[in-house]
MITORVEX-485566 format. One record per residue (C-alpha): residue number from 0; residue in one letter; z negated, x, y. Coordinates in steps of 0.1 Angstrom, whole numbers, plus 5000, padded with zeros to 4 digits. Layout:
BEGIN
> NUM,a,Z,X,Y $
...
***
This chain:
BEGIN
> 0,x,8566,5143,3705 $
> 1,x,8588,5141,3671 $
> 2,x,8611,5169,3658 $
> 3,x,8644,5161,3648 $
> 4,x,8674,5177,3624 $
> 5,x,8707,5170,3639 $
> 6,x,8727,5174,3613 $
> 7,x,8703,5150,3587 $
> 8,x,8703,5128,3613 $
> 9,x,8718,5096,3631 $
> 10,x,8711,5071,3663 $
> 11,x,8721,5035,3662 $
> 12,x,8711,5004,3687 $
> 13,x,8722,4986,3717 $
> 14,x,8706,4969,3746 $
> 15,x,8686,5003,3759 $
> 16,x,8670,5006,3726 $
> 17,x,8679,5030,3696 $
> 18,x,8668,5042,3663 $
> 19,x,8668,5071,3650 $
> 20,x,8671,5079,3614 $
> 21,x,8661,5115,3601 $
> 22,x,8664,5126,3566 $
> 23,x,8651,5161,3568 $
> 24,x,8621,5164,3548 $
> 25,x,8621,5129,3535 $
> 26,x,8632,5097,3552 $
> 27,x,8624,5090,3589 $
> 28,x,8622,5065,3619 $
> 29,x,8617,5064,3652 $
> 30,x,8625,5037,3682 $
> 31,x,8632,5055,3717 $
> 32,x,8651,5048,3746 $
> 33,x,8666,5065,3772 $
> 34,x,8638,5055,3799 $
> 35,x,8614,5072,3785 $
> 36,x,8625,5101,3765 $
> 37,x,8638,5137,3773 $
> 38,x,8654,5155,3747 $
> 39,x,8654,5192,3744 $
> 40,x,8682,5205,3723 $
> 41,x,8678,5239,3708 $
> 42,x,8706,5264,3693 $
> 43,x,8703,5248,3658 $
> 44,x,8724,5216,3674 $
> 45,x,8756,5242,3674 $
> 46,x,8751,5251,3638 $
> 47,x,8781,5222,3625 $
> 48,x,8800,5196,3633 $
> 49,x,8778,5168,3628 $
> 50,x,8748,5184,3643 $
> 51,x,8776,5184,3676 $
> 52,x,8780,5148,3668 $
> 53,x,8748,5135,3670 $
> 54,x,8741,5157,3706 $
> 55,x,8775,5138,3722 $
> 56,x,8762,5106,3708 $
> 57,x,8727,5110,3722 $
> 58,x,8745,5124,3758 $
> 59,x,8775,5093,3754 $
> 60,x,8742,5067,3753 $
> 61,x,8724,5082,3786 $
> 62,x,8695,5109,3776 $
> 63,x,8686,5132,3795 $
> 64,x,8695,5163,3777 $
> 65,x,8682,5193,3782 $
> 66,x,8703,5217,3775 $
> 67,x,8737,5196,3771 $
> 68,x,8762,5203,3749 $
> 69,x,8783,5219,3770 $
> 70,x,8757,5242,3786 $
> 71,x,8752,5250,3751 $
> 72,x,8788,5262,3738 $
> 73,x,8793,5283,3775 $
> 74,x,8761,5310,3768 $
> 75,x,8766,5309,3730 $
> 76,x,8798,5324,3736 $
> 77,x,8792,5358,3757 $
> 78,x,8830,5359,3769 $
> 79,x,8830,5326,3779 $
> 80,x,8797,5329,3797 $
> 81,x,8812,5362,3812 $
> 82,x,8842,5342,3823 $
> 83,x,8824,5316,3840 $
> 84,x,8804,5338,3861 $
> 85,x,8832,5358,3873 $
> 86,x,8846,5329,3881 $
> 87,x,8813,5317,3901 $
> 88,x,8817,5349,3917 $
> 89,x,8782,5363,3905 $
> 90,x,8783,5396,3900 $
> 91,x,8781,5402,3861 $
> 92,x,8793,5441,3843 $
> 93,x,8826,5442,3836 $
> 94,x,8839,5431,3802 $
> 95,x,8868,5429,3780 $
> 96,x,8870,5411,3745 $
> 97,x,8888,5434,3720 $
> 98,x,8896,5422,3684 $
> 99,x,8914,5437,3651 $
> 100,x,8949,5433,3661 $
> 101,x,8942,5443,3700 $
> 102,x,8930,5476,3690 $
> 103,x,8963,5492,3699 $
> 104,x,8952,5490,3736 $
> 105,x,8914,5497,3736 $
> 106,x,8926,5528,3755 $
> 107,x,8935,5504,3779 $
> 108,x,8907,5480,3780 $
> 109,x,8880,5510,3781 $
> 110,x,8899,5516,3812 $
> 111,x,8896,5486,3829 $
> 112,x,8856,5483,3825 $
> 113,x,8855,5514,3845 $
> 114,x,8867,5544,3819 $
> 115,x,8831,5555,3815 $
> 116,x,8809,5560,3787 $
> 117,x,8786,5552,3776 $
> 118,x,8798,5512,3766 $
> 119,x,8782,5488,3751 $
> 120,x,8792,5469,3728 $
> 121,x,8785,5432,3716 $
> 122,x,8793,5403,3690 $
> 123,x,8801,5374,3708 $
> 124,x,8769,5351,3693 $
> 125,x,8742,5375,3691 $
> 126,x,8709,5369,3702 $
> 127,x,8678,5387,3706 $
> 128,x,8693,5422,3709 $
> 129,x,8711,5416,3676 $
> 130,x,8745,5426,3675 $
> 131,x,8742,5453,3703 $
> 132,x,8756,5489,3702 $
> 133,x,8760,5515,3723 $
> 134,x,8783,5540,3721 $
> 135,x,8790,5581,3737 $
> 136,x,8823,5582,3734 $
> 137,x,8860,5571,3723 $
> 138,x,8856,5588,3689 $
> 139,x,8825,5569,3681 $
> 140,x,8838,5537,3694 $
> 141,x,8869,5537,3682 $
> 142,x,8859,5551,3648 $
> 143,x,8832,5517,3648 $
> 144,x,8855,5493,3655 $
> 145,x,8877,5501,3630 $
> 146,x,8849,5497,3597 $
> 147,x,8841,5468,3620 $
> 148,x,8874,5449,3618 $
> 149,x,8879,5465,3582 $
> 150,x,8846,5446,3569 $
> 151,x,8849,5414,3591 $
> 152,x,8889,5412,3600 $
> 153,x,8888,5385,3622 $
> 154,x,8854,5394,3644 $
> 155,x,8854,5395,3685 $
> 156,x,8838,5423,3703 $
> 157,x,8828,5420,3735 $
> 158,x,8832,5458,3752 $
> 159,x,8809,5463,3787 $
> 160,x,8802,5483,3813 $
> 161,x,8767,5501,3809 $
> 162,x,8743,5495,3842 $
> 163,x,8718,5526,3843 $
> 164,x,8684,5507,3845 $
> 165,x,8650,5516,3826 $
> 166,x,8643,5476,3823 $
> 167,x,8660,5436,3831 $
> 168,x,8645,5408,3838 $
> 169,x,8645,5373,3816 $
> 170,x,8639,5346,3841 $
> 171,x,8635,5308,3836 $
> 172,x,8654,5286,3859 $
> 173,x,8644,5250,3857 $
> 174,x,8667,5223,3876 $
> 175,x,8643,5197,3893 $
> 176,x,8650,5163,3880 $
> 177,x,8672,5142,3858 $
> 178,x,8699,5135,3882 $
> 179,x,8733,5150,3877 $
> 180,x,8730,5190,3884 $
> 181,x,8748,5188,3921 $
> 182,x,8739,5225,3932 $
> 183,x,8719,5254,3939 $
> 184,x,8688,5244,3959 $
> 185,x,8678,5217,3935 $
> 186,x,8669,5250,3911 $
> 187,x,8633,5270,3907 $
> 188,x,8623,5297,3889 $
> 189,x,8591,5291,3868 $
> 190,x,8589,5325,3853 $
> 191,x,8601,5364,3855 $
> 192,x,8593,5389,3830 $
> 193,x,8598,5427,3830 $
> 194,x,8614,5441,3796 $
> 195,x,8611,5475,3796 $
> 196,x,8638,5499,3777 $
> 197,x,8626,5513,3741 $
> 198,x,8616,5546,3736 $
> 199,x,8648,5565,3720 $
> 200,x,8665,5527,3724 $
> 201,x,8687,5512,3752 $
> 202,x,8672,5477,3746 $
> 203,x,8644,5458,3763 $
> 204,x,8643,5430,3738 $
> 205,x,8607,5420,3739 $
> 206,x,8616,5404,3701 $
> 207,x,8626,5440,3690 $
> 208,x,8592,5456,3704 $
> 209,x,8599,5461,3740 $
> 210,x,8570,5463,3760 $
> 211,x,8571,5434,3791 $
> 212,x,8551,5424,3819 $
> 213,x,8554,5401,3849 $
> 214,x,8579,5403,3869 $
> 215,x,8588,5411,3907 $
> 216,x,8605,5385,3918 $
> 217,x,8627,5392,3947 $
> 218,x,8650,5373,3967 $
> 219,x,8680,5385,3952 $
> 220,x,8665,5381,3918 $
> 221,x,8657,5345,3927 $
> 222,x,8687,5337,3940 $
> 223,x,8714,5353,3915 $
> 224,x,8695,5336,3888 $
> 225,x,8697,5301,3903 $
> 226,x,8736,5308,3908 $
> 227,x,8738,5315,3873 $
> 228,x,8720,5284,3862 $
> 229,x,8741,5263,3886 $
> 230,x,8768,5285,3866 $
> 231,x,8769,5272,3833 $
> 232,x,8746,5235,3846 $
> 233,x,8717,5245,3825 $
> 234,x,8687,5223,3828 $
> 235,x,8666,5253,3818 $
> 236,x,8680,5283,3811 $
> 237,x,8668,5319,3807 $
> 238,x,8689,5343,3828 $
> 239,x,8690,5381,3817 $
> 240,x,8696,5401,3850 $
> 241,x,8700,5439,3853 $
> 242,x,8691,5459,3883 $
> 243,x,8715,5494,3886 $
> 244,x,8687,5519,3888 $
> 245,x,8708,5539,3920 $
> 246,x,8725,5507,3941 $
> 247,x,8698,5482,3938 $
> 248,x,8727,5460,3928 $
> 249,x,8721,5430,3905 $
> 250,x,8739,5420,3874 $
> 251,x,8737,5387,3858 $
> 252,x,8737,5402,3813 $
> 253,x,8737,5369,3796 $
> 254,x,8720,5333,3803 $
> 255,x,8700,5320,3770 $
> 256,x,8704,5281,3769 $
> 257,x,8676,5284,3742 $
> 258,x,8649,5307,3760 $
> 259,x,8621,5315,3740 $
> 260,x,8586,5304,3758 $
> 261,x,8559,5332,3733 $
> 262,x,8569,5367,3756 $
> 263,x,8570,5353,3791 $
> 264,x,8536,5331,3781 $
> 265,x,8520,5360,3772 $
> 266,x,8532,5395,3788 $
> 267,x,8539,5378,3824 $
> 268,x,8517,5351,3817 $
> 269,x,8538,5324,3833 $
> 270,x,8535,5287,3822 $
> 271,x,8567,5277,3816 $
> 272,x,8558,5248,3797 $
> 273,x,8535,5236,3822 $
> 274,x,8558,5236,3847 $
> 275,x,8585,5219,3821 $
> 276,x,8564,5192,3814 $
> 277,x,8549,5186,3847 $
> 278,x,8587,5181,3862 $
> 279,x,8592,5155,3834 $
> 280,x,8557,5142,3841 $
> 281,x,8568,5138,3881 $
> 282,x,8596,5126,3874 $
> 283,x,8585,5096,3852 $
> 284,x,8557,5088,3875 $
> 285,x,8566,5051,3877 $
> 286,x,8578,5045,3840 $
> 287,x,8566,5044,3808 $
> 288,x,8552,5078,3799 $
> 289,x,8579,5096,3783 $
> 290,x,8579,5111,3747 $
> 291,x,8596,5144,3736 $
> 292,x,8624,5151,3708 $
> 293,x,8633,5184,3702 $
> 294,x,8663,5190,3680 $
> 295,x,8653,5219,3662 $
> 296,x,8663,5223,3623 $
> 297,x,8622,5216,3611 $
> 298,x,8604,5251,3599 $
> 299,x,8616,5274,3631 $
> 300,x,8586,5291,3649 $
> 301,x,8581,5289,3688 $
> 302,x,8555,5287,3707 $
> 303,x,8542,5253,3725 $
> 304,x,8511,5251,3742 $
> 305,x,8512,5212,3746 $
> 306,x,8517,5182,3734 $
> 307,x,8525,5146,3745 $
> 308,x,8488,5134,3735 $
> 309,x,8475,5158,3761 $
> 310,x,8497,5148,3787 $
> 311,x,8471,5153,3816 $
> 312,x,8459,5184,3810 $
> 313,x,8469,5203,3841 $
> 314,x,8465,5236,3825 $
> 315,x,8484,5228,3793 $
> 316,x,8465,5246,3772 $
> 317,x,8461,5254,3734 $
> 318,x,8451,5223,3718 $
> 319,x,8448,5238,3683 $
> 320,x,8472,5245,3655 $
> 321,x,8474,5217,3641 $
> 322,x,8488,5199,3668 $
> 323,x,8514,5230,3683 $
> 324,x,8549,5215,3680 $
> 325,x,8580,5229,3670 $
> 326,x,8599,5240,3703 $
***
């Protein structure tokens, strides 16, 4: 397993074998092949054009990407995700986007998402609950938006109807196999975590301190999360679903193409990493043992419980801090 910073890496070669040169933290060279490599893309692949070009080139050369750059870009923009969900007839809270130039249509936009307060507002590219706000009245919404647009004139803000619930669900969905993503039936739910709304807050993000536990995966939660994963052609995604406490209807809030594993592993006890590596091992069972390339920025801390040297450990146990990898 190797870690590559896509903004400082290049790939070259032919005949099915390529050399990656990574200049982050010195010069490192790796010989890889689409026949025995899987590429895990993370959010830092989107940070600049150089990173995106590196990922595109690996896609062109035939490497299996978890996930593709297209999927990453769709999930990064909450409004694009919303439009993909709507196009696939997947239930999601009513949403509109507003900018400084459309503030004169604020009343109309609020009415288009139901016209009821409170209303949730989000920046387009926030993660882990950052950039999510709630407004109890038109007065507070209007004054806050005016302040935001004064500070950031080109900002785009999502306005979304609030779904009443005491919790939501982070559901990890995995596409089984490395063939072209071709249907909902090839998806499998590999983890379900219930995240409880924090006291005195409306958010339920584990990273912000909310409590979490193993979620009860109902047939409806499974159905809608698989459909959402397919709508963005994701291979491994975290789908956030909320269930209305009154009607019990499920809504997809957003889709994370670079889901973390710490919360769902520690709080829910779901071995999502083991499931992913098990799928990789099964698909490569008749081939040379794969190496896993992770295109992340060095120094980012996340939790992975295995590495290629421990491939045969069925439980993917911890192998010591010195052997943990970035993920």
